[in-house]
C-alpha positions, 0 to 999 in steps of 0.5 A, spaced: 780 633 548 777 634 541 780 632 535 780 640 534 787 643 533 789 647 539 793 653 538 797 656 544 798 663 545 805 666 549 806 673 551 811 677 547 813 684 547 811 689 542 812 696 539 806 699 541 803 701 534 803 693 533 797 693 538 793 698 536 786 697 532 788 698 525 793 691 526 788 687 529 792 685 535 791 679 540 794 682 546 794 682 553 793 688 558 793 696 556 787 698 553 782 695 549 784 695 541 776 696 539 774 692 533 768 695 530 767 703 532 760 702 533 755 698 538 760 698 544 758 695 550 754 699 555 757 701 561 752 697 565 754 691 561 762 693 563 760 693 570 762 687 575 756 684 577 758 683 584 761 690 587 758 694 580 765 697 579 767 698 572 771 692 569 778 692 567 781 690 560 784 683 561 786 681 554 783 680 547 784 674 541 784 676 534 780 670 531 776 671 524 772 665 521 775 662 514 769 662 509 764 667 513 764 674 510 761 677 516 767 674 521 773 676 516 775 680 522 773 677 528 775 679 536 774 677 542 774 681 548 775 679 556 774 684 561 775 682 569 774 686 576 780 688 579 777 687 586 780 681 589 774 680 594 770 679 588 774 672 586 770 667 590 771 660 588 768 657 581 764 664 581 765 668 574 760 674 575 767 678 576 768 677 569 765 678 562 767 677 555 764 680 548 765 679 541 765 684 535 766 682 528 766 686 521 766 683 514 772 685 509 769 691 506 767 695 512 767 703 514 773 702 519 779 699 515 782 698 508 780 692 504 787 690 504 791 687 510 796 692 514 803 692 513 806 688 518 813 691 518 811 698 517 809 703 522 803 707 520 805 714 518 802 716 525 804 711 529 801 714 535 793 713 535 789 717 539 787 713 544 782 718 547 777 718 541 775 712 536 777 716 529 771 714 525 765 714 529 768 719 534 766 716 540 770 718 546 773 713 550 775 713 558 782 716 559 783 710 565 780 704 562 779 706 554 771 704 555 766 708 552 767 715 556 761 721 555 763 724 562 768 730 561 772 733 566 768 739 568 774 744 568 778 743 562 773 739 558 779 735 555 779 728 558 773 724 558 771 718 563 766 712 563 764 715 570 765 718 577 769 712 579 775 713 574 774 720 574 776 720 582 781 715 580 785 719 575 784 726 579 788 723 585 793 719 581 795 725 576 789 730 573 789 734 579 796 737 578 795 737 570 788 739 569 788 746 565 795 745 563 797 746 556 801 740 555 799 735 561 804 729 562 803 722 558 802 717 564 799 711 564 793 709 567 794 705 574 788 700 572 791 697 566 795 691 566 801 691 563 801 690 555 804 685 551 802 682 545 799 675 544 803 671 539 800 664 537 803 657 535 800 650 533 800 645 539 805 639 537 801 633 538 805 628 543 805 621 544 800 618 549 804 612 551 806 615 558 798 616 559 797 610 563 804 611 567 802 618 569 795 616 571 798 610 575 803 615 579 797 620 580 793 614 583 799 612 587 800 619 590 793 620 592 793 613 596 798 616 600 794 623 601 788 619 603 792 615 608 795 621 611 788 625 611 785 619 615 790 620 620 790 628 620 782 628 621 780 622 625 773 625 627 771 625 620 771 618 619 766 618 626 761 622 623 761 620 616 758 613 613 763 608 609 759 610 603 760 617 604 767 616 605 768 612 599 765 617 595 770 623 597 776 618 596 773 617 589 773 625 588 780 626 590 782 621 586 779 623 580 781 630 582 788 629 582 788 625 576 785 631 572 790 635 575 796 631 573 793 630 566 793 638 566 800 639 568 802 633 563 799 637 557 802 643 559 809 641 561 812 641 554 810 649 553 810 651 560 809 658 558 803 658 555 797 663 557 792 662 552 789 655 549 785 656 542 781 651 539 774 653 537 769 647 537 774 643 541 775 642 549 777 645 555 783 643 559 780 642 565 785 644 572 780 639 576 775 634 575 770 638 580 765 644 577 765 642 570 760 645 566 754 640 563 751 642 556 745 645 560 750 650 564 752 653 557 746 658 555 745 658 548 746 665 544 741 670 544 740 668 536 738 661 539 744 657 536 748 653 541 754 656 544 761 652 543 768 652 546 773 657 543 779 659 548 781 658 555 786 663 559 791 659 563 793 660 570 800 662 568 797 669 565 797 671 572 805 671 573 805 677 568 799 681 571 802 684 577 797 682 581 800 677 587 799 680 594 798 677 601 791 675 602 785 676 597 788 676 590 785 676 583 785 668 581 783 663 577 785 655 575 782 656 568 777 661 564 773 658 559 770 662 554 764 659 550 761 663 544 756 663 539 757 656 534 754 661 528 758 667 530 751 671 529 751 678 527 746 683 531 746 690 528 753 691 529 753 690 536 758 687 540 755 681 543 756 678 550 759 671 550 759 666 556 765 665 560 766 659 566 771 660 571 774 654 574 778 654 581 784 650 583 783 646 590 788 649 595 793 643 594 793 644 587 794 652 587 800 650 591 803 645 586 802 649 580 805 655 583 811 651 584 811 649 577 811 656 574 
Protein backbone atom coordinates (compact mmCIF):
# COMPACT_ATOMS: atom_id res chain seq x y z
CA UNK A 1 0.00 0.00 0.00
CA UNK A 2 1.02 3.58 -0.58
CA UNK A 3 1.50 5.84 2.42
CA UNK A 4 -1.66 7.74 1.39
CA UNK A 5 -4.35 7.74 4.06
CA UNK A 6 -7.02 5.06 3.68
CA UNK A 7 -10.64 5.89 4.52
CA UNK A 8 -13.08 3.01 4.98
CA UNK A 9 -16.73 3.10 3.95
CA UNK A 10 -19.52 1.31 5.84
CA UNK A 11 -23.24 0.96 5.20
CA UNK A 12 -25.72 2.63 7.51
CA UNK A 13 -29.46 3.21 7.32
CA UNK A 14 -30.45 6.84 6.83
CA UNK A 15 -33.56 8.94 6.35
CA UNK A 16 -34.30 9.33 2.65
CA UNK A 17 -33.78 13.11 2.62
CA UNK A 18 -30.15 12.62 3.69
CA UNK A 19 -29.49 10.67 0.49
CA UNK A 20 -30.67 13.35 -1.95
CA UNK A 21 -28.49 15.67 -4.03
CA UNK A 22 -28.66 18.80 -1.78
CA UNK A 23 -27.00 16.80 1.03
CA UNK A 24 -24.04 15.72 -1.17
CA UNK A 25 -24.34 12.09 -0.06
CA UNK A 26 -22.12 9.07 -0.40
CA UNK A 27 -24.49 6.15 -0.78
CA UNK A 28 -25.21 2.71 -2.19
CA UNK A 29 -28.33 1.78 -4.14
CA UNK A 30 -31.54 3.61 -4.90
CA UNK A 31 -31.40 6.14 -7.73
CA UNK A 32 -28.36 8.33 -8.35
CA UNK A 33 -28.31 11.63 -6.45
CA UNK A 34 -26.90 13.56 -9.41
CA UNK A 35 -24.45 16.36 -8.58
CA UNK A 36 -24.48 18.65 -11.61
CA UNK A 37 -27.85 18.83 -13.31
CA UNK A 38 -26.28 19.36 -16.72
CA UNK A 39 -24.05 17.22 -18.90
CA UNK A 40 -25.30 13.90 -17.50
CA UNK A 41 -24.00 10.70 -19.14
CA UNK A 42 -25.62 9.85 -22.47
CA UNK A 43 -27.96 6.86 -22.70
CA UNK A 44 -25.48 4.88 -24.86
CA UNK A 45 -22.84 5.74 -22.25
CA UNK A 46 -24.99 4.11 -19.58
CA UNK A 47 -25.36 0.79 -21.42
CA UNK A 48 -23.57 -2.46 -20.62
CA UNK A 49 -20.94 -3.04 -23.28
CA UNK A 50 -21.76 -6.76 -23.32
CA UNK A 51 -25.58 -7.08 -23.41
CA UNK A 52 -26.34 -3.43 -24.32
CA UNK A 53 -29.06 -3.17 -21.66
CA UNK A 54 -29.18 -0.08 -19.39
CA UNK A 55 -26.87 -0.23 -16.39
CA UNK A 56 -28.18 0.08 -12.83
CA UNK A 57 -26.83 2.59 -10.31
CA UNK A 58 -24.59 0.86 -7.75
CA UNK A 59 -23.06 3.60 -5.60
CA UNK A 60 -21.66 7.10 -5.42
CA UNK A 61 -18.79 8.58 -3.41
CA UNK A 62 -18.67 12.28 -2.53
CA UNK A 63 -14.98 13.15 -2.83
CA UNK A 64 -14.19 16.89 -3.04
CA UNK A 65 -10.57 17.93 -3.53
CA UNK A 66 -9.33 20.36 -0.90
CA UNK A 67 -7.83 23.56 -2.31
CA UNK A 68 -9.19 23.03 -5.84
CA UNK A 69 -12.20 25.30 -6.38
CA UNK A 70 -13.45 23.54 -9.52
CA UNK A 71 -13.73 20.37 -7.42
CA UNK A 72 -15.23 21.94 -4.29
CA UNK A 73 -18.14 19.56 -4.87
CA UNK A 74 -17.12 16.31 -6.55
CA UNK A 75 -18.86 12.94 -6.78
CA UNK A 76 -17.97 9.63 -8.45
CA UNK A 77 -20.87 7.51 -9.73
CA UNK A 78 -20.56 3.75 -10.34
CA UNK A 79 -23.04 1.78 -12.46
CA UNK A 80 -23.22 -1.96 -13.11
CA UNK A 81 -25.21 -4.42 -15.21
CA UNK A 82 -27.99 -6.46 -13.60
CA UNK A 83 -27.48 -9.37 -16.02
CA UNK A 84 -25.47 -12.07 -14.16
CA UNK A 85 -24.21 -13.63 -17.41
CA UNK A 86 -22.29 -10.43 -18.21
CA UNK A 87 -19.96 -11.01 -15.24
CA UNK A 88 -17.15 -12.83 -17.01
CA UNK A 89 -13.98 -13.40 -15.04
CA UNK A 90 -11.82 -10.24 -14.73
CA UNK A 91 -13.95 -8.44 -17.34
CA UNK A 92 -15.11 -4.93 -16.40
CA UNK A 93 -17.16 -4.16 -19.52
CA UNK A 94 -20.34 -4.63 -17.44
CA UNK A 95 -19.48 -1.57 -15.31
CA UNK A 96 -18.93 2.16 -15.80
CA UNK A 97 -17.87 5.06 -13.60
CA UNK A 98 -18.42 8.81 -14.07
CA UNK A 99 -17.11 11.92 -12.32
CA UNK A 100 -19.02 15.17 -11.77
CA UNK A 101 -17.70 18.29 -10.06
CA UNK A 102 -18.77 21.86 -9.33
CA UNK A 103 -17.18 24.98 -7.83
CA UNK A 104 -18.53 26.21 -4.52
CA UNK A 105 -20.47 28.96 -6.28
CA UNK A 106 -22.75 27.24 -8.80
CA UNK A 107 -26.30 27.43 -10.14
CA UNK A 108 -27.61 24.34 -8.35
CA UNK A 109 -26.72 24.57 -4.65
CA UNK A 110 -26.34 27.31 -1.98
CA UNK A 111 -22.88 28.64 -1.24
CA UNK A 112 -23.12 27.56 2.40
CA UNK A 113 -23.28 23.85 3.34
CA UNK A 114 -26.66 22.26 4.09
CA UNK A 115 -27.88 21.77 7.66
CA UNK A 116 -26.88 18.28 8.75
CA UNK A 117 -29.64 17.67 11.29
CA UNK A 118 -32.56 19.53 9.78
CA UNK A 119 -34.54 18.08 6.90
CA UNK A 120 -35.38 20.60 4.16
CA UNK A 121 -38.80 22.22 4.17
CA UNK A 122 -39.75 19.89 1.32
CA UNK A 123 -38.00 16.65 2.32
CA UNK A 124 -39.63 14.57 -0.45
CA UNK A 125 -37.64 15.80 -3.43
CA UNK A 126 -39.23 15.07 -6.80
CA UNK A 127 -37.08 12.33 -8.34
CA UNK A 128 -38.75 12.49 -11.75
CA UNK A 129 -37.13 15.77 -12.84
CA UNK A 130 -34.02 17.80 -11.97
CA UNK A 131 -35.27 21.01 -10.36
CA UNK A 132 -32.95 23.57 -11.99
CA UNK A 133 -32.18 22.14 -15.42
CA UNK A 134 -35.65 20.62 -15.88
CA UNK A 135 -34.13 17.37 -17.16
CA UNK A 136 -36.61 14.50 -16.88
CA UNK A 137 -35.50 11.23 -15.32
CA UNK A 138 -36.43 7.60 -15.92
CA UNK A 139 -38.89 6.23 -13.32
CA UNK A 140 -37.07 2.89 -13.27
CA UNK A 141 -33.40 3.87 -12.95
CA UNK A 142 -33.21 7.63 -12.30
CA UNK A 143 -31.06 8.28 -15.38
CA UNK A 144 -31.99 10.79 -18.12
CA UNK A 145 -35.38 9.85 -19.53
CA UNK A 146 -36.83 11.66 -22.55
CA UNK A 147 -39.37 8.97 -23.49
CA UNK A 148 -42.81 9.55 -21.89
CA UNK A 149 -45.63 7.05 -21.50
CA UNK A 150 -47.78 7.63 -24.60
CA UNK A 151 -51.02 7.20 -22.63
CA UNK A 152 -50.65 9.22 -19.41
CA UNK A 153 -47.60 11.37 -20.30
CA UNK A 154 -46.80 11.59 -16.57
CA UNK A 155 -43.96 9.05 -16.37
CA UNK A 156 -40.67 9.13 -18.25
CA UNK A 157 -38.20 6.42 -19.23
CA UNK A 158 -34.67 6.17 -20.55
CA UNK A 159 -35.86 3.74 -23.21
CA UNK A 160 -38.15 0.92 -24.26
CA UNK A 161 -36.58 -1.67 -21.96
CA UNK A 162 -37.37 0.21 -18.74
CA UNK A 163 -40.78 1.31 -20.00
CA UNK A 164 -41.70 -2.35 -20.56
CA UNK A 165 -40.31 -3.32 -17.16
CA UNK A 166 -42.40 -0.66 -15.37
CA UNK A 167 -45.52 -1.54 -17.39
CA UNK A 168 -45.33 -5.16 -16.29
CA UNK A 169 -44.41 -4.22 -12.71
CA UNK A 170 -47.19 -1.74 -11.79
CA UNK A 171 -47.84 0.87 -14.46
CA UNK A 172 -50.32 -1.24 -16.43
CA UNK A 173 -52.71 -0.94 -13.43
CA UNK A 174 -51.82 2.67 -12.57
CA UNK A 175 -51.65 4.34 -15.99
CA UNK A 176 -54.04 7.34 -16.26
CA UNK A 177 -55.10 6.99 -12.62
CA UNK A 178 -55.21 10.27 -10.68
CA UNK A 179 -52.96 9.14 -7.85
CA UNK A 180 -50.68 6.24 -8.81
CA UNK A 181 -49.38 4.17 -5.93
CA UNK A 182 -45.81 5.03 -4.95
CA UNK A 183 -43.75 1.90 -5.53
CA UNK A 184 -40.06 1.15 -5.70
CA UNK A 185 -38.47 0.23 -9.00
CA UNK A 186 -37.56 -3.49 -9.15
CA UNK A 187 -34.24 -2.62 -10.79
CA UNK A 188 -32.81 -0.69 -7.85
CA UNK A 189 -30.41 -2.03 -5.25
CA UNK A 190 -31.33 -1.49 -1.56
CA UNK A 191 -30.43 2.07 -0.54
CA UNK A 192 -28.03 2.87 2.33
CA UNK A 193 -25.76 5.72 3.31
CA UNK A 194 -21.99 5.25 3.02
CA UNK A 195 -20.38 6.57 6.18
CA UNK A 196 -16.60 6.84 6.41
CA UNK A 197 -13.87 6.64 9.01
CA UNK A 198 -10.07 6.52 8.69
CA UNK A 199 -8.43 3.12 8.74
CA UNK A 200 -6.33 2.66 11.86
CA UNK A 201 -2.72 1.74 11.18
CA UNK A 202 -1.92 -1.63 12.69
CA UNK A 203 1.42 -3.04 13.74
CA UNK A 204 3.05 -5.08 11.00
CA UNK A 205 4.86 -7.41 13.41
CA UNK A 206 2.69 -10.39 12.39
CA UNK A 207 3.37 -10.05 8.66
CA UNK A 208 6.19 -12.57 8.45
CA UNK A 209 4.31 -15.09 10.55
CA UNK A 210 1.25 -14.65 8.32
CA UNK A 211 3.32 -15.15 5.16
CA UNK A 212 4.98 -18.23 6.62
CA UNK A 213 1.59 -19.69 7.51
CA UNK A 214 0.32 -18.95 4.01
CA UNK A 215 3.33 -20.68 2.46
CA UNK A 216 2.85 -23.75 4.67
CA UNK A 217 -0.83 -23.87 3.74
CA UNK A 218 -0.01 -23.55 0.06
CA UNK A 219 2.61 -26.30 0.24
CA UNK A 220 -0.07 -28.60 1.60
CA UNK A 221 -2.43 -27.61 -1.22
CA UNK A 222 0.26 -28.23 -3.81
CA UNK A 223 0.83 -31.78 -2.55
CA UNK A 224 -2.87 -32.49 -2.66
CA UNK A 225 -3.17 -31.20 -6.21
CA UNK A 226 -0.37 -33.43 -7.45
CA UNK A 227 -2.20 -36.44 -5.99
CA UNK A 228 -5.57 -35.36 -7.41
CA UNK A 229 -4.28 -34.69 -10.91
CA UNK A 230 -1.40 -37.06 -11.63
CA UNK A 231 -1.88 -36.74 -15.39
CA UNK A 232 -1.02 -33.05 -15.22
CA UNK A 233 2.56 -33.77 -14.20
CA UNK A 234 2.94 -36.13 -17.15
CA UNK A 235 2.00 -33.47 -19.68
CA UNK A 236 3.95 -30.48 -18.34
CA UNK A 237 7.64 -29.67 -18.26
CA UNK A 238 9.22 -29.38 -14.81
CA UNK A 239 9.79 -25.64 -15.32
CA UNK A 240 6.05 -25.19 -16.06
CA UNK A 241 5.14 -26.97 -12.85
CA UNK A 242 7.53 -24.82 -10.86
CA UNK A 243 6.03 -21.68 -12.40
CA UNK A 244 2.50 -22.84 -11.59
CA UNK A 245 3.46 -23.60 -7.99
CA UNK A 246 5.08 -20.19 -7.66
CA UNK A 247 1.92 -18.47 -8.99
CA UNK A 248 -0.28 -20.42 -6.58
CA UNK A 249 1.99 -19.53 -3.66
CA UNK A 250 2.02 -15.84 -4.62
CA UNK A 251 -1.74 -15.87 -5.11
CA UNK A 252 -2.35 -17.42 -1.71
CA UNK A 253 0.06 -14.99 -0.06
CA UNK A 254 -1.77 -12.01 -1.63
CA UNK A 255 -5.12 -13.38 -0.49
CA UNK A 256 -3.91 -13.98 3.07
CA UNK A 257 -2.63 -10.39 3.19
CA UNK A 258 -6.02 -9.20 1.91
CA UNK A 259 -7.87 -11.13 4.62
CA UNK A 260 -5.48 -9.93 7.33
CA UNK A 261 -5.81 -6.30 6.26
CA UNK A 262 -9.62 -6.29 6.34
CA UNK A 263 -9.98 -8.44 9.47
CA UNK A 264 -10.04 -5.50 11.96
CA UNK A 265 -13.02 -4.00 10.04
CA UNK A 266 -14.67 -6.92 8.24
CA UNK A 267 -17.79 -4.93 7.26
CA UNK A 268 -15.99 -2.35 5.13
CA UNK A 269 -17.53 -2.05 1.66
CA UNK A 270 -15.33 0.73 0.23
CA UNK A 271 -11.66 1.67 0.66
CA UNK A 272 -10.84 5.26 -0.41
CA UNK A 273 -7.25 6.39 -0.91
CA UNK A 274 -6.76 8.93 -3.71
CA UNK A 275 -3.23 8.53 -5.01
CA UNK A 276 -2.75 5.38 -2.93
CA UNK A 277 -2.87 1.73 -3.98
CA UNK A 278 -5.66 -0.84 -4.08
CA UNK A 279 -5.75 -3.84 -1.77
CA UNK A 280 -5.76 -6.70 -4.28
CA UNK A 281 -7.46 -10.04 -3.64
CA UNK A 282 -5.15 -11.96 -5.98
CA UNK A 283 -1.65 -11.72 -7.41
CA UNK A 284 -3.16 -12.29 -10.87
CA UNK A 285 -4.84 -9.72 -13.13
CA UNK A 286 -3.22 -6.71 -11.43
CA UNK A 287 -3.04 -3.79 -13.88
CA UNK A 288 0.27 -2.36 -15.03
CA UNK A 289 0.62 1.39 -15.60
CA UNK A 290 0.05 0.72 -19.29
CA UNK A 291 -3.29 -0.96 -18.53
CA UNK A 292 -4.69 2.26 -17.01
CA UNK A 293 -5.56 4.61 -19.89
CA UNK A 294 -4.87 8.34 -19.43
CA UNK A 295 -7.76 10.76 -19.09
CA UNK A 296 -9.06 12.30 -22.31
CA UNK A 297 -7.39 15.56 -21.17
CA UNK A 298 -4.03 13.78 -21.39
CA UNK A 299 -3.36 13.56 -17.63
CA UNK A 300 -2.50 10.26 -16.00
CA UNK A 301 -5.22 8.43 -14.10
CA UNK A 302 -4.48 7.42 -10.52
CA UNK A 303 -6.20 5.09 -8.08
CA UNK A 304 -8.97 6.68 -6.01
CA UNK A 305 -11.16 4.03 -4.38
CA UNK A 306 -12.16 0.38 -4.49
CA UNK A 307 -15.37 -1.52 -3.86
CA UNK A 308 -15.02 -4.55 -1.62
CA UNK A 309 -16.68 -7.98 -2.05
CA UNK A 310 -18.50 -7.52 1.28
CA UNK A 311 -20.90 -5.15 -0.48
CA UNK A 312 -22.40 -8.08 -2.40
CA UNK A 313 -23.97 -9.37 0.82
CA UNK A 314 -26.24 -6.33 1.05
CA UNK A 315 -27.29 -6.13 -2.60
CA UNK A 316 -29.73 -9.07 -2.59
CA UNK A 317 -28.12 -10.54 -5.70
CA UNK A 318 -27.22 -14.05 -4.50
CA UNK A 319 -28.74 -16.76 -6.63
CA UNK A 320 -27.93 -20.27 -7.73
CA UNK A 321 -25.81 -20.36 -10.86
CA UNK A 322 -24.67 -17.09 -12.41
CA UNK A 323 -24.70 -14.02 -10.17
CA UNK A 324 -23.39 -10.46 -10.03
CA UNK A 325 -19.94 -10.92 -8.56
CA UNK A 326 -16.46 -9.45 -8.11
CA UNK A 327 -13.34 -9.80 -5.97
CA UNK A 328 -12.69 -6.05 -5.93
CA UNK A 329 -13.47 -3.09 -8.19
CA UNK A 330 -10.67 -0.51 -8.44
CA UNK A 331 -11.57 2.96 -9.73
CA UNK A 332 -8.94 5.18 -11.36
CA UNK A 333 -9.61 8.88 -12.02
CA UNK A 334 -7.97 11.87 -13.70
CA UNK A 335 -5.02 12.93 -11.53
CA UNK A 336 -5.79 16.65 -12.09
CA UNK A 337 -9.59 16.17 -11.92
CA UNK A 338 -10.07 18.12 -15.15
CA UNK A 339 -13.15 20.03 -16.25
CA UNK A 340 -14.67 19.45 -19.67
CA UNK A 341 -17.58 21.77 -20.43
CA UNK A 342 -19.30 20.70 -17.21
CA UNK A 343 -19.89 17.22 -18.63
CA UNK A 344 -19.90 14.08 -16.49
CA UNK A 345 -16.51 12.54 -17.29
CA UNK A 346 -16.08 8.78 -17.78
CA UNK A 347 -13.32 7.32 -15.63
CA UNK A 348 -11.72 3.86 -15.54
CA UNK A 349 -12.67 0.77 -13.55
CA UNK A 350 -10.69 -2.47 -13.14
CA UNK A 351 -12.50 -5.62 -12.02
CA UNK A 352 -10.44 -8.33 -10.31
CA UNK A 353 -12.11 -11.62 -9.42
CA UNK A 354 -11.33 -14.29 -6.86
CA UNK A 355 -10.13 -17.72 -7.81
CA UNK A 356 -12.74 -20.38 -6.99
CA UNK A 357 -10.79 -21.42 -3.86
CA UNK A 358 -10.53 -17.84 -2.64
CA UNK A 359 -14.21 -17.20 -3.30
CA UNK A 360 -15.14 -20.09 -1.02
CA UNK A 361 -12.85 -18.79 1.72
CA UNK A 362 -14.09 -15.18 1.59
CA UNK A 363 -17.74 -16.30 1.71
CA UNK A 364 -16.97 -18.21 4.88
CA UNK A 365 -15.31 -15.21 6.52
CA UNK A 366 -18.16 -12.75 5.85
